[in-house]
N, C-alpha and C positions, 0 to 999 in steps of 0.2 A: 581526369581533370587536365585541361590543356595547360601547357607550359611554354611561354608565359600565359598567365590568366588574363583574358581580355577585361579591361576595367568595367565594361558594361555588365559583365557576368559576375563580378566579384561579390556583390551583395547576395545574389542567388546562391552561390556556392557557400558563402559564409552561413546563410540560413540553413541550408541542407546539412552542412557539417555540424552545426550547433544542435539541430534536432536529432541527428544520428548519435552524437555524443550523449545526449540526454537519454536516448533509447538504450544505449549500452550501459549507462549508469543504472537505469531502471532494471535492466536485465540482471546486473550484478546484485542489486538489492533483493530482487525477487528470488534469485537462485540461492542467495545466502539465507534468506528466511526459510526457503524450502528445505535446505540442508539442516537448519536448526530444528525445524519441527519434526523432520524424519528422525533426527538424532534423539529427540525427546520421546518419540514413539518407540524407537528401539530400546531406549533406556527403560521405559515402562515395561516392555516385554521381558527384558532381562531381569528386572526387579521381580516381576511375577514368577519367572522361572526359578530364580534363586530362592525365593521364599517358599516355593512349593517343592522343588526337587533338590535344592542346594547345589544347583548347577546352572551354568549359563549356556545359552544357545550358541551353536557354532555358526557356520556360514548361513547368511540369510539373503534372500533375493532383494535386489535394489527396489526401492519404492519409486515407480515411474509415474505416479499420479501427478497431476498438475498441482500447483501451489495451493489453489483454493480447495482442492480435494483433500490434500494432506492436512490443511487447516481444519476441515470438517472431521477428518478421521481422528484427530487428536481429541477434540471435544466429545465426539461420539464415544471414544474409548473411556472417557471419564463420565459418560452419561450426563453430559451437560449441554446437549443440543438446545439451542434457543433461537429466537428470532434475531437477536443481536449477532450471534455467531453466523447465522445465515446471511445477514446483511454484510458482515465482514467478508465472507466468502464471495459475495456478489461484487464487492469493491475490488477484491483481488482478481477476480475473473475479468472484470472490465479493464483494469489496469494492465492485465496480461495481454489483452487484445491490442491496446494502445502501444505497449512496449514492442510487440511483434511488428506492428506497422512501422515504428521508428527504426527498429534494429534490422528488419529484413526487407521492408518494402519502400525504403527511402521516404518514410513518413506518410505514404499515401494509403488511404483506406481502400481495401479491396473487399470483394463480396465474401471471401472466406472468413474475414474477421467479424462478420455480422452474425451474432449468435441467435439461435432459435428462429431463423427465417425472417428476422426483422429487416426493415429497409434502411435502418440507420444503426450506427455503432455508438452506443452510449458509454461514456467513460465517467465513472463516479468514484468519489473518495470523500471521507469526512474531513471537514476543515473547521476553522473558527473565524468568526467576524469580530472585529473590534468596533463597538457601537458607542457613539456619544449620545447621551440623553441630556438635553438641556433642561433648564428649570421649568419650562412649560410642558415637559414630557415629550417633546419632539425628538425623534430618533434618527440618526444619520450614521451610515456605515463609513468608517474611516479607511482610507486606502492603506494596505499593508506593505506596499512596496516603496514607501518613502517616509521620512521622519515626520512625526506629528508635532506641530508647533502650537503651543497653547497661546490663545489670545485672551485679551481682557474679558471679552464676552463669554469665555468658557468658564469663568469662575462660578462655582456653584453647580456645574454640570457633573454628570457621572459617566465613567467609562465602564462598559459592560462587555464581557466575553460571551458570545453566543455560539453554540455548536450548530453547524450547518452541514449540508451535503452538497458538495460541488458536483456539477454535471455538465459535461460537454457532449453534444450530439453531432456526429459526423455522418455525412452521406458518402456513398461510394465515389471515389475520386477526390474527396477532400484531403487536405494535409493536416495531420495531427501536430499540435504544438502545445507546449507547456511553458508557462512563465516561470520566473525564478520563485515567485510565491507559491505557485502550484507545486513545483518540485519540492520545496521545503515542507509543505503540508503532507505530501505523499511519503517523503522520507520519515516524517514524524509518525505517520500512520503505521508504517512497518515497524518502527521502533516500539510503539505502544503495544502492538501485537506480540512482539518478541518478549517484552517485559512481562506481559500477562502469562505467556507460556512458561517463562522462567519462574514466576511466582507460584504457578500451579505445581511445577516440579519440586520446588522447595517444600511446598505444603505436603505433597504426597510423601516425599522422603522423610520429613519430620514425623508424619503420622505412622509410617511403616516402622521407623526406628523405635517409636514409642510402643508399638504393638509387640515387636519382637524383643525389645530391651537389649539391643546391641550394646 
């Protein structure tokens, strides 16, 4: 970056830095979830070993699989593979490609990020729309990035939350970008995944303790 920064280039550098920072944030979130799931898998292995042999495993090889792969490994170990978990892994994989573009390629989509020989890179994650349904049944999606002000005409209408799948498609050379709303939904997605893993671990520990009567 030149110093001093030419005023004409300031906006471009601000945009690039913002997207780089978002990429680093996604990288931290993704790595944290990866470590959490790997820790859960290791705990399950230790629990099985202790109940079987009254001993714990010693040194184990690090799990170098991608985040979406360890997500699948966890539910496979529980025998709970489902279309829903496959969809979650797909979201994690697509977010991983976007994160790599932002963190390592200055936000630019390169051919290496296009999975399965496709000509575009799709980035997908679950989100929620806030929908206003008026008294005539007409539906309108309300913007999530600003305050919703109720008007007199809104009296008698209903607000509905609808689950949706966000999707951005990028071609080679495009620049990846996320809005504040996008980022908040992605963070919430990772949080929900972690909470579900935690709930499963509590359930398993409770069942094993009941079986062995510790």
